[in-house]
NUFITI-67731 format. One record per atom (N, C-alpha, C): residue in one letter; x, y, z. Coordinates in steps of 0.05 Angstrom, whole numbers, plus 5000, padded with zeros to 4 digits. Example, Ala and Ser with C-alpha at 12.3 -4.5 7.8 and 13.67 -1.06 7.14 Angstrom:
REM NUFITI-67731
<node res="A" xx="5264" yy="4886" zz="5156"/>
<node res="A" xx="5246" yy="4910" zz="5156"/>
<node res="A" xx="5264" yy="4934" zz="5156"/>
<node res="S" xx="5257" yy="4955" zz="5142"/>
<node res="S" xx="5273" yy="4979" zz="5143"/>
<node res="S" xx="5258" yy="5001" zz="5157"/>
***
This chain:
REM NUFITI-67731
<node res="M" xx="4599" yy="4776" zz="4777"/>
<node res="M" xx="4608" yy="4801" zz="4787"/>
<node res="M" xx="4626" yy="4798" zz="4812"/>
<node res="S" xx="4620" yy="4778" zz="4829"/>
<node res="S" xx="4636" yy="4773" zz="4852"/>
<node res="S" xx="4664" yy="4766" zz="4845"/>
<node res="A" xx="4668" yy="4750" zz="4825"/>
<node res="A" xx="4695" yy="4742" zz="4816"/>
<node res="A" xx="4710" yy="4766" zz="4805"/>
<node res="C" xx="4696" yy="4784" zz="4791"/>
<node res="C" xx="4709" yy="4808" zz="4779"/>
<node res="C" xx="4718" yy="4826" zz="4801"/>
<node res="V" xx="4702" yy="4830" zz="4822"/>
<node res="V" xx="4710" yy="4848" zz="4844"/>
<node res="V" xx="4733" yy="4835" zz="4859"/>
<node res="A" xx="4732" yy="4809" zz="4863"/>
<node res="A" xx="4755" yy="4795" zz="4876"/>
<node res="A" xx="4780" yy="4798" zz="4860"/>
<node res="F" xx="4778" yy="4795" zz="4834"/>
<node res="F" xx="4801" yy="4798" zz="4816"/>
<node res="F" xx="4813" yy="4826" zz="4818"/>
<node res="L" xx="4796" yy="4846" zz="4817"/>
<node res="L" xx="4804" yy="4874" zz="4819"/>
<node res="L" xx="4818" yy="4879" zz="4846"/>
<node res="H" xx="4807" yy="4867" zz="4867"/>
<node res="H" xx="4819" yy="4870" zz="4894"/>
<node res="H" xx="4847" yy="4858" zz="4895"/>
<node res="F" xx="4850" yy="4834" zz="4884"/>
<node res="F" xx="4876" yy="4821" zz="4884"/>
<node res="F" xx="4896" yy="4835" zz="4866"/>
<node res="L" xx="4887" yy="4843" zz="4842"/>
<node res="L" xx="4904" yy="4857" zz="4823"/>
<node res="L" xx="4915" yy="4883" zz="4836"/>
<node res="A" xx="4897" yy="4898" zz="4848"/>
<node res="A" xx="4906" yy="4923" zz="4861"/>
<node res="A" xx="4925" yy="4918" zz="4884"/>
<node res="A" xx="4921" yy="4896" zz="4899"/>
<node res="A" xx="4939" yy="4889" zz="4921"/>
<node res="A" xx="4967" yy="4882" zz="4910"/>
<node res="F" xx="4968" yy="4867" zz="4888"/>
<node res="F" xx="4994" yy="4861" zz="4875"/>
<node res="F" xx="5007" yy="4887" zz="4865"/>
<node res="A" xx="4992" yy="4904" zz="4853"/>
<node res="A" xx="5003" yy="4930" zz="4843"/>
<node res="A" xx="5013" yy="4947" zz="4866"/>
<node res="L" xx="5000" yy="4947" zz="4888"/>
<node res="L" xx="5008" yy="4961" zz="4912"/>
<node res="L" xx="5036" yy="4951" zz="4921"/>
<node res="F" xx="5038" yy="4925" zz="4923"/>
<node res="F" xx="5064" yy="4913" zz="4932"/>
<node res="F" xx="5086" yy="4919" zz="4912"/>
<node res="A" xx="5079" yy="4916" zz="4886"/>
<node res="A" xx="5099" yy="4922" zz="4865"/>
<node res="A" xx="5108" yy="4951" zz="4866"/>
<node res="A" xx="5090" yy="4969" zz="4871"/>
<node res="A" xx="5097" yy="4997" zz="4874"/>
<node res="A" xx="5117" yy="5001" zz="4897"/>
<node res="L" xx="5112" yy="4988" zz="4919"/>
<node res="L" xx="5131" yy="4990" zz="4941"/>
<node res="L" xx="5159" yy="4980" zz="4933"/>
<node res="A" xx="5159" yy="4957" zz="4919"/>
<node res="A" xx="5185" yy="4946" zz="4910"/>
<node res="A" xx="5200" yy="4965" zz="4892"/>
<node res="V" xx="5185" yy="4977" zz="4873"/>
<node res="V" xx="5197" yy="4996" zz="4855"/>
<node res="V" xx="5207" yy="5021" zz="4870"/>
<node res="E" xx="5191" yy="5031" zz="4889"/>
<node res="E" xx="5200" yy="5054" zz="4905"/>
<node res="E" xx="5226" yy="5047" zz="4919"/>
<node res="L" xx="5228" yy="5023" zz="4930"/>
<node res="L" xx="5253" yy="5015" zz="4943"/>
<node res="L" xx="5277" yy="5016" zz="4924"/>
<node res="M" xx="5273" yy="5006" zz="4900"/>
<node res="M" xx="5294" yy="5006" zz="4880"/>
<node res="M" xx="5302" yy="5035" zz="4872"/>
<node res="L" xx="5282" yy="5052" zz="4868"/>
<node res="L" xx="5287" yy="5079" zz="4859"/>
<node res="L" xx="5300" yy="5096" zz="4881"/>
<node res="T" xx="5296" yy="5090" zz="4906"/>
<node res="T" xx="5308" yy="5106" zz="4927"/>
<node res="T" xx="5335" yy="5095" zz="4937"/>
<node res="R" xx="5345" yy="5076" zz="4922"/>
<node res="R" xx="5370" yy="5063" zz="4930"/>
<node res="R" xx="5394" yy="5082" zz="4928"/>
<node res="G" xx="5397" yy="5096" zz="4906"/>
<node res="G" xx="5421" yy="5112" zz="4902"/>
<node res="G" xx="5415" yy="5142" zz="4902"/>
<node res="T" xx="5432" yy="5157" zz="4890"/>
<node res="T" xx="5429" yy="5186" zz="4887"/>
<node res="T" xx="5406" yy="5191" zz="4868"/>
<node res="L" xx="5389" yy="5210" zz="4875"/>
<node res="L" xx="5366" yy="5217" zz="4858"/>
<node res="L" xx="5375" yy="5236" zz="4836"/>
<node res="D" xx="5364" yy="5231" zz="4812"/>
<node res="D" xx="5367" yy="5250" zz="4790"/>
<node res="D" xx="5338" yy="5257" zz="4782"/>
<node res="A" xx="5336" yy="5275" zz="4763"/>
<node res="A" xx="5309" yy="5285" zz="4755"/>
<node res="A" xx="5292" yy="5262" zz="4744"/>
<node res="V" xx="5303" yy="5244" zz="4729"/>
<node res="V" xx="5288" yy="5222" zz="4717"/>
<node res="V" xx="5277" yy="5204" zz="4740"/>
<node res="T" xx="5295" yy="5197" zz="4758"/>
<node res="T" xx="5287" yy="5180" zz="4781"/>
<node res="T" xx="5265" yy="5193" zz="4798"/>
<node res="A" xx="5268" yy="5219" zz="4802"/>
<node res="A" xx="5249" yy="5234" zz="4819"/>
<node res="A" xx="5221" yy="5233" zz="4805"/>
<node res="R" xx="5221" yy="5237" zz="4779"/>
<node res="R" xx="5195" yy="5236" zz="4764"/>
<node res="R" xx="5183" yy="5208" zz="4766"/>
<node res="R" xx="5200" yy="5188" zz="4764"/>
<node res="R" xx="5190" yy="5161" zz="4766"/>
<node res="R" xx="5179" yy="5155" zz="4794"/>
<node res="L" xx="5192" yy="5166" zz="4814"/>
<node res="L" xx="5182" yy="5162" zz="4841"/>
<node res="L" xx="5154" yy="5174" zz="4845"/>
<node res="L" xx="5150" yy="5198" zz="4833"/>
<node res="L" xx="5124" yy="5210" zz="4835"/>
<node res="L" xx="5103" yy="5193" zz="4821"/>
<node res="V" xx="5109" yy="5182" zz="4798"/>
<node res="V" xx="5090" yy="5166" zz="4784"/>
<node res="V" xx="5084" yy="5140" zz="4799"/>
<node res="V" xx="5105" yy="5127" zz="4809"/>
<node res="V" xx="5102" yy="5102" zz="4823"/>
<node res="V" xx="5087" yy="5106" zz="4849"/>
<node res="D" xx="5092" yy="5129" zz="4863"/>
<node res="D" xx="5078" yy="5134" zz="4887"/>
<node res="D" xx="5048" yy="5139" zz="4881"/>
<node res="G" xx="5043" yy="5151" zz="4858"/>
<node res="G" xx="5015" yy="5154" zz="4849"/>
<node res="G" xx="5002" yy="5128" zz="4844"/>
<node res="V" xx="5016" yy="5109" zz="4832"/>
<node res="V" xx="5006" yy="5082" zz="4827"/>
<node res="V" xx="5000" yy="5069" zz="4854"/>
<node res="F" xx="5018" yy="5073" zz="4873"/>
<node res="F" xx="5014" yy="5062" zz="4900"/>
<node res="F" xx="4988" yy="5072" zz="4912"/>
<node res="G" xx="4984" yy="5098" zz="4910"/>
<node res="G" xx="4960" yy="5111" zz="4921"/>
<node res="G" xx="4934" yy="5101" zz="4908"/>
<node res="I" xx="4935" yy="5099" zz="4881"/>
<node res="I" xx="4912" yy="5090" zz="4866"/>
<node res="I" xx="4906" yy="5060" zz="4873"/>
<node res="S" xx="4927" yy="5045" zz="4875"/>
<node res="S" xx="4924" yy="5016" zz="4882"/>
<node res="S" xx="4912" yy="5013" zz="4909"/>
<node res="A" xx="4922" yy="5029" zz="4928"/>
<node res="A" xx="4911" yy="5027" zz="4956"/>
<node res="A" xx="4881" yy="5034" zz="4956"/>
<node res="T" xx="4874" yy="5054" zz="4941"/>
<node res="T" xx="4846" yy="5063" zz="4939"/>
<node res="T" xx="4829" yy="5040" zz="4927"/>
<node res="V" xx="4838" yy="5028" zz="4906"/>
<node res="V" xx="4823" yy="5006" zz="4893"/>
<node res="V" xx="4821" yy="4982" zz="4912"/>
<node res="V" xx="4843" yy="4976" zz="4926"/>
<node res="V" xx="4842" yy="4954" zz="4946"/>
<node res="V" xx="4821" yy="4960" zz="4966"/>
<node res="L" xx="4820" yy="4984" zz="4977"/>
<node res="L" xx="4801" yy="4991" zz="4997"/>
<node res="L" xx="4772" yy="4990" zz="4987"/>
<node res="L" xx="4767" yy="5002" zz="4964"/>
<node res="L" xx="4740" yy="5003" zz="4953"/>
<node res="L" xx="4730" yy="4975" zz="4945"/>
<node res="A" xx="4747" yy="4960" zz="4932"/>
<node res="A" xx="4739" yy="4933" zz="4924"/>
<node res="A" xx="4736" yy="4915" zz="4949"/>
<node res="G" xx="4753" yy="4919" zz="4969"/>
<node res="G" xx="4750" yy="4904" zz="4994"/>
<node res="G" xx="4724" yy="4910" zz="5008"/>
<node res="I" xx="4717" yy="4936" zz="5009"/>
<node res="I" xx="4691" yy="4944" zz="5021"/>
<node res="I" xx="4668" yy="4931" zz="5005"/>
<node res="A" xx="4669" yy="4932" zz="4979"/>
<node res="A" xx="4648" yy="4920" zz="4962"/>
<node res="A" xx="4646" yy="4890" zz="4968"/>
<node res="R" xx="4669" yy="4877" zz="4970"/>
<node res="R" xx="4668" yy="4848" zz="4975"/>
<node res="R" xx="4655" yy="4842" zz="5002"/>
<node res="V" xx="4663" yy="4857" zz="5022"/>
<node res="V" xx="4651" yy="4853" zz="5049"/>
<node res="V" xx="4621" yy="4858" zz="5049"/>
<node res="L" xx="4613" yy="4880" zz="5037"/>
<node res="L" xx="4585" yy="4887" zz="5038"/>
<node res="L" xx="4567" yy="4871" zz="5020"/>
<node res="W" xx="4576" yy="4865" zz="4995"/>
<node res="W" xx="4558" yy="4854" zz="4975"/>
<node res="W" xx="4566" yy="4827" zz="4963"/>
<node res="F" xx="4591" yy="4820" zz="4964"/>
<node res="F" xx="4600" yy="4797" zz="4948"/>
<node res="F" xx="4611" yy="4774" zz="4963"/>
<node res="A" xx="4613" yy="4775" zz="4988"/>
<node res="A" xx="4626" yy="4753" zz="5003"/>
<node res="A" xx="4607" yy="4744" zz="5026"/>
<node res="K" xx="4618" yy="4739" zz="5048"/>
<node res="K" xx="4603" yy="4728" zz="5071"/>
<node res="K" xx="4587" yy="4748" zz="5087"/>
<node res="G" xx="4591" yy="4774" zz="5081"/>
<node res="G" xx="4576" yy="4795" zz="5094"/>
<node res="G" xx="4591" yy="4806" zz="5118"/>
<node res="P" xx="4584" yy="4831" zz="5125"/>
<node res="P" xx="4598" yy="4845" zz="5147"/>
<node res="P" xx="4596" yy="4830" zz="5174"/>
<node res="A" xx="4574" yy="4817" zz="5180"/>
<node res="A" xx="4571" yy="4804" zz="5206"/>
<node res="A" xx="4593" yy="4783" zz="5209"/>
<node res="Y" xx="4599" yy="4768" zz="5188"/>
<node res="Y" xx="4620" yy="4748" zz="5189"/>
<node res="Y" xx="4647" yy="4761" zz="5193"/>
<node res="Y" xx="4654" yy="4780" zz="5176"/>
<node res="Y" xx="4681" yy="4792" zz="5177"/>
<node res="Y" xx="4687" yy="4808" zz="5202"/>
<node res="L" xx="4667" yy="4822" zz="5212"/>
<node res="L" xx="4671" yy="4838" zz="5236"/>
<node res="L" xx="4675" yy="4822" zz="5261"/>
<node res="H" xx="4671" yy="4795" zz="5259"/>
<node res="H" xx="4676" yy="4777" zz="5281"/>
<node res="H" xx="4700" yy="4759" zz="5276"/>
<node res="D" xx="4717" yy="4768" zz="5258"/>
<node res="D" xx="4741" yy="4752" zz="5252"/>
<node res="D" xx="4766" yy="4769" zz="5260"/>
<node res="I" xx="4781" yy="4758" zz="5278"/>
<node res="I" xx="4804" yy="4773" zz="5289"/>
<node res="I" xx="4824" yy="4779" zz="5267"/>
<node res="Y" xx="4827" yy="4761" zz="5247"/>
<node res="Y" xx="4846" yy="4766" zz="5226"/>
<node res="Y" xx="4837" yy="4787" zz="5206"/>
<node res="F" xx="4811" yy="4790" zz="5203"/>
<node res="F" xx="4800" yy="4812" zz="5187"/>
<node res="F" xx="4806" yy="4838" zz="5201"/>
<node res="I" xx="4801" yy="4839" zz="5227"/>
<node res="I" xx="4806" yy="4864" zz="5242"/>
<node res="I" xx="4836" yy="4870" zz="5241"/>
<node res="A" xx="4853" yy="4850" zz="5244"/>
<node res="A" xx="4882" yy="4855" zz="5242"/>
<node res="A" xx="4890" yy="4865" zz="5214"/>
<node res="K" xx="4878" yy="4853" zz="5194"/>
<node res="K" xx="4883" yy="4861" zz="5166"/>
<node res="K" xx="4876" yy="4890" zz="5162"/>
<node res="M" xx="4853" yy="4899" zz="5172"/>
<node res="M" xx="4845" yy="4926" zz="5170"/>
<node res="M" xx="4863" yy="4945" zz="5185"/>
<node res="A" xx="4872" yy="4937" zz="5209"/>
<node res="A" xx="4891" yy="4953" zz="5225"/>
<node res="A" xx="4918" yy="4955" zz="5210"/>
<node res="L" xx="4927" yy="4934" zz="5198"/>
<node res="L" xx="4952" yy="4935" zz="5183"/>
<node res="L" xx="4949" yy="4953" zz="5158"/>
<node res="F" xx="4926" yy="4951" zz="5145"/>
<node res="F" xx="4921" yy="4969" zz="5122"/>
<node res="F" xx="4922" yy="4998" zz="5130"/>
<node res="A" xx="4909" yy="5004" zz="5153"/>
<node res="A" xx="4909" yy="5032" zz="5163"/>
<node res="A" xx="4938" yy="5041" zz="5170"/>
<node res="A" xx="4953" yy="5023" zz="5182"/>
<node res="A" xx="4981" yy="5030" zz="5189"/>
<node res="A" xx="4997" yy="5035" zz="5164"/>
<node res="I" xx="4993" yy="5019" zz="5144"/>
<node res="I" xx="5008" yy="5023" zz="5118"/>
<node res="I" xx="5000" yy="5050" zz="5107"/>
<node res="G" xx="4974" yy="5056" zz="5107"/>
<node res="G" xx="4965" yy="5082" zz="5097"/>
<node res="G" xx="4978" yy="5106" zz="5112"/>
<node res="L" xx="4979" yy="5104" zz="5138"/>
<node res="L" xx="4991" yy="5125" zz="5154"/>
<node res="L" xx="5021" yy="5127" zz="5149"/>
<node res="L" xx="5034" yy="5104" zz="5147"/>
<node res="L" xx="5063" yy="5105" zz="5142"/>
<node res="L" xx="5069" yy="5116" zz="5114"/>
<node res="S" xx="5052" yy="5112" zz="5095"/>
<node res="S" xx="5057" yy="5120" zz="5068"/>
<node res="S" xx="5057" yy="5151" zz="5065"/>
<node res="I" xx="5047" yy="5165" zz="5085"/>
<node res="I" xx="5046" yy="5194" zz="5083"/>
<node res="I" xx="5074" yy="5205" zz="5082"/>
<node res="Y" xx="5092" yy="5195" zz="5098"/>
<node res="Y" xx="5119" yy="5206" zz="5099"/>
<node res="Y" xx="5134" yy="5205" zz="5072"/>
<node res="P" xx="5135" yy="5181" zz="5059"/>
<node res="P" xx="5149" yy="5181" zz="5033"/>
<node res="P" xx="5134" yy="5198" zz="5012"/>
<node res="T" xx="5108" yy="5198" zz="5013"/>
<node res="T" xx="5093" yy="5214" zz="4993"/>
<node res="T" xx="5100" yy="5244" zz="4997"/>
<node res="L" xx="5100" yy="5253" zz="5021"/>
<node res="L" xx="5107" yy="5281" zz="5026"/>
<node res="L" xx="5136" yy="5287" zz="5016"/>
<node res="Q" xx="5154" yy="5269" zz="5021"/>
<node res="Q" xx="5182" yy="5273" zz="5012"/>
<node res="Q" xx="5183" yy="5275" zz="4981"/>
<node res="F" xx="5168" yy="5257" zz="4968"/>
<node res="F" xx="5168" yy="5257" zz="4939"/>
<node res="F" xx="5154" yy="5282" zz="4928"/>
<node res="L" xx="5132" yy="5290" zz="4940"/>
<node res="L" xx="5118" yy="5314" zz="4931"/>
<node res="L" xx="5135" yy="5339" zz="4934"/>
<node res="R" xx="5152" yy="5340" zz="4953"/>
<node res="R" xx="5170" yy="5363" zz="4957"/>
<node res="R" xx="5189" yy="5366" zz="4934"/>
<node res="M" xx="5193" yy="5346" zz="4918"/>
<node res="M" xx="5211" yy="5347" zz="4895"/>
<node res="M" xx="5198" yy="5361" zz="4871"/>
<node res="R" xx="5171" yy="5362" zz="4870"/>
<node res="R" xx="5157" yy="5373" zz="4847"/>
<node res="R" xx="5165" yy="5401" zz="4838"/>
<node res="P" xx="5166" yy="5420" zz="4857"/>
<node res="P" xx="5174" yy="5447" zz="4848"/>
<node res="P" xx="5201" yy="5448" zz="4834"/>
<node res="V" xx="5220" yy="5433" zz="4845"/>
<node res="V" xx="5247" yy="5433" zz="4833"/>
<node res="V" xx="5246" yy="5420" zz="4805"/>
<node res="L" xx="5230" yy="5399" zz="4802"/>
<node res="L" xx="5227" yy="5386" zz="4776"/>
<node res="L" xx="5214" yy="5404" zz="4756"/>
<node res="R" xx="5194" yy="5419" zz="4765"/>
<node res="R" xx="5180" yy="5438" zz="4747"/>
<node res="R" xx="5199" yy="5460" zz="4737"/>
<node res="Q" xx="5218" yy="5467" zz="4753"/>
<node res="Q" xx="5237" yy="5488" zz="4744"/>
<node res="Q" xx="5261" yy="5476" zz="4729"/>
<node res="G" xx="5259" yy="5449" zz="4724"/>
<node res="G" xx="5280" yy="5436" zz="4708"/>
<node res="G" xx="5305" yy="5429" zz="4724"/>
<node res="G" xx="5303" yy="5431" zz="4750"/>
<node res="G" xx="5326" yy="5424" zz="4767"/>
<node res="G" xx="5326" yy="5395" zz="4775"/>
<node res="T" xx="5347" yy="5388" zz="4790"/>
<node res="T" xx="5350" yy="5361" zz="4801"/>
<node res="T" xx="5344" yy="5362" zz="4831"/>
<node res="P" xx="5323" yy="5349" zz="4839"/>
<node res="P" xx="5316" yy="5350" zz="4868"/>
<node res="P" xx="5336" yy="5335" zz="4885"/>
<node res="A" xx="5339" yy="5344" zz="4909"/>
<node res="A" xx="5357" yy="5331" zz="4928"/>
<node res="A" xx="5341" yy="5321" zz="4951"/>
<node res="L" xx="5345" yy="5297" zz="4959"/>
<node res="L" xx="5332" yy="5286" zz="4983"/>
<node res="L" xx="5355" yy="5282" zz="5003"/>
<node res="H" xx="5353" yy="5296" zz="5025"/>
<node res="H" xx="5374" yy="5294" zz="5045"/>
<node res="H" xx="5379" yy="5265" zz="5052"/>
<node res="P" xx="5404" yy="5257" zz="5055"/>
<node res="P" xx="5410" yy="5228" zz="5060"/>
<node res="P" xx="5394" yy="5217" zz="5084"/>
<node res="A" xx="5391" yy="5233" zz="5105"/>
<node res="A" xx="5376" yy="5223" zz="5129"/>
<node res="A" xx="5346" yy="5218" zz="5121"/>
<node res="H" xx="5335" yy="5236" zz="5105"/>
<node res="H" xx="5307" yy="5232" zz="5096"/>
<node res="H" xx="5305" yy="5208" zz="5077"/>
<node res="Q" xx="5325" yy="5205" zz="5060"/>
<node res="Q" xx="5325" yy="5182" zz="5042"/>
<node res="Q" xx="5326" yy="5156" zz="5057"/>
<node res="R" xx="5343" yy="5155" zz="5078"/>
<node res="R" xx="5344" yy="5130" zz="5094"/>
<node res="R" xx="5318" yy="5125" zz="5108"/>
<node res="R" xx="5305" yy="5147" zz="5118"/>
<node res="R" xx="5279" yy="5144" zz="5132"/>
<node res="R" xx="5258" yy="5135" zz="5112"/>
<node res="V" xx="5258" yy="5146" zz="5088"/>
<node res="V" xx="5239" yy="5138" zz="5068"/>
<node res="V" xx="5242" yy="5108" zz="5062"/>
<node res="R" xx="5267" yy="5099" zz="5058"/>
<node res="R" xx="5272" yy="5071" zz="5053"/>
<node res="R" xx="5263" yy="5053" zz="5076"/>
<node res="L" xx="5268" yy="5062" zz="5100"/>
<node res="L" xx="5260" yy="5047" zz="5124"/>
<node res="L" xx="5229" yy="5044" zz="5125"/>
<node res="V" xx="5216" yy="5066" zz="5120"/>
<node res="V" xx="5186" yy="5066" zz="5120"/>
<node res="V" xx="5176" yy="5047" zz="5099"/>
<node res="I" xx="5187" yy="5048" zz="5075"/>
<node res="I" xx="5178" yy="5031" zz="5053"/>
<node res="I" xx="5183" yy="5001" zz="5061"/>
<node res="H" xx="5206" yy="4996" zz="5073"/>
<node res="H" xx="5211" yy="4968" zz="5082"/>
<node res="H" xx="5190" yy="4959" zz="5103"/>
<node res="V" xx="5183" yy="4977" zz="5121"/>
<node res="V" xx="5163" yy="4970" zz="5141"/>
<node res="V" xx="5136" yy="4966" zz="5128"/>
<node res="E" xx="5129" yy="4984" zz="5109"/>
<node res="E" xx="5104" yy="4980" zz="5094"/>
<node res="E" xx="5103" yy="4953" zz="5080"/>
<node res="A" xx="5124" yy="4946" zz="5067"/>
<node res="A" xx="5125" yy="4920" zz="5052"/>
<node res="A" xx="5122" yy="4897" zz="5072"/>
<node res="T" xx="5134" yy="4899" zz="5095"/>
<node res="T" xx="5132" yy="4878" zz="5115"/>
<node res="T" xx="5103" yy="4876" zz="5125"/>
<node res="L" xx="5090" yy="4899" zz="5129"/>
<node res="L" xx="5062" yy="4899" zz="5138"/>
<node res="L" xx="5044" yy="4887" zz="5117"/>
<node res="V" xx="5050" yy="4892" zz="5091"/>
<node res="V" xx="5034" yy="4880" zz="5069"/>
<node res="V" xx="5036" yy="4850" zz="5071"/>
<node res="V" xx="5060" yy="4839" zz="5075"/>
<node res="V" xx="5063" yy="4810" zz="5078"/>
<node res="V" xx="5047" yy="4800" zz="5101"/>
<node res="L" xx="5047" yy="4814" zz="5124"/>
<node res="L" xx="5031" yy="4805" zz="5146"/>
<node res="L" xx="5001" yy="4807" zz="5140"/>
<node res="M" xx="4993" yy="4827" zz="5124"/>
<node res="M" xx="4966" yy="4829" zz="5115"/>
<node res="M" xx="4957" yy="4805" zz="5098"/>
<node res="I" xx="4975" yy="4796" zz="5081"/>
<node res="I" xx="4970" yy="4772" zz="5065"/>
<node res="I" xx="4966" yy="4748" zz="5082"/>
<node res="L" xx="4983" yy="4745" zz="5103"/>
<node res="L" xx="4980" yy="4723" zz="5122"/>
<node res="L" xx="4952" yy="4725" zz="5135"/>
<node res="C" xx="4945" yy="4748" zz="5144"/>
<node res="C" xx="4918" yy="4752" zz="5157"/>
<node res="C" xx="4896" yy="4745" zz="5138"/>
<node res="A" xx="4899" yy="4753" zz="5112"/>
<node res="A" xx="4878" yy="4747" zz="5092"/>
<node res="A" xx="4875" yy="4717" zz="5088"/>
<node res="S" xx="4898" yy="4703" zz="5088"/>
<node res="S" xx="4897" yy="4675" zz="5084"/>
<node res="S" xx="4883" yy="4661" zz="5108"/>
<node res="L" xx="4890" yy="4669" zz="5132"/>
<node res="L" xx="4877" yy="4658" zz="5156"/>
<node res="L" xx="4848" yy="4665" zz="5157"/>
<node res="M" xx="4842" yy="4689" zz="5150"/>
<node res="M" xx="4814" yy="4699" zz="5150"/>
<node res="M" xx="4797" yy="4683" zz="5130"/>
<node res="A" xx="4808" yy="4678" zz="5107"/>
<node res="A" xx="4793" yy="4664" zz="5086"/>
<node res="A" xx="4786" yy="4635" zz="5095"/>
<node res="R" xx="4801" yy="4624" zz="5114"/>
<node res="R" xx="4797" yy="4597" zz="5123"/>
<node res="R" xx="4781" yy="4596" zz="5149"/>
<node res="G" xx="4772" yy="4620" zz="5158"/>
<node res="G" xx="4755" yy="4621" zz="5182"/>
<node res="G" xx="4770" yy="4616" zz="5208"/>
<node res="V" xx="4797" yy="4618" zz="5207"/>
<node res="V" xx="4813" yy="4612" zz="5231"/>
<node res="V" xx="4808" yy="4631" zz="5254"/>
<node res="G" xx="4803" yy="4656" zz="5249"/>
<node res="G" xx="4801" yy="4675" zz="5270"/>
<node res="G" xx="4773" yy="4684" zz="5278"/>
<node res="V" xx="4753" yy="4667" zz="5271"/>
<node res="V" xx="4725" yy="4675" zz="5278"/>
<node res="V" xx="4721" yy="4675" zz="5308"/>
<node res="I" xx="4713" yy="4697" zz="5318"/>
<node res="I" xx="4708" yy="4700" zz="5347"/>
<node res="I" xx="4680" yy="4689" zz="5353"/>
<node res="G" xx="4680" yy="4671" zz="5373"/>
<node res="G" xx="4654" yy="4660" zz="5381"/>
<node res="G" xx="4645" yy="4638" zz="5362"/>
<node res="G" xx="4662" yy="4629" zz="5344"/>
<node res="G" xx="4654" yy="4609" zz="5325"/>
<node res="G" xx="4667" yy="4583" zz="5330"/>
***
């Protein structure tokens, strides 16, 4: 079971990063109705992936790995959790921008994302992707016990 939860955790993390990459590609040019619909789907995949990463990670910490006492005394685990929280908070802005397109899409129109908002969305997604890379670095250091406080 431990290996299955770890696999699910990693798979969801890869899906999360892939969703960010696809969002970057889809927000590159002018939006049309098809692209807007795809953005909504991909952003949903991002949200589901983030939820699975979180739940599987909690399960790993509590029941399948070294236990909370170990992880809560590891500076890289704490940094990883802070980065995950930052990514979650940052993701609110693009999600809200994408959700604002829904009513226009329902009416059969082509949604418009103001160029300044589109640039901001792309910037936020770039920052999120960078933070994911830093999270991976923290995970690697954490897995090797590099940041254990008092150890």
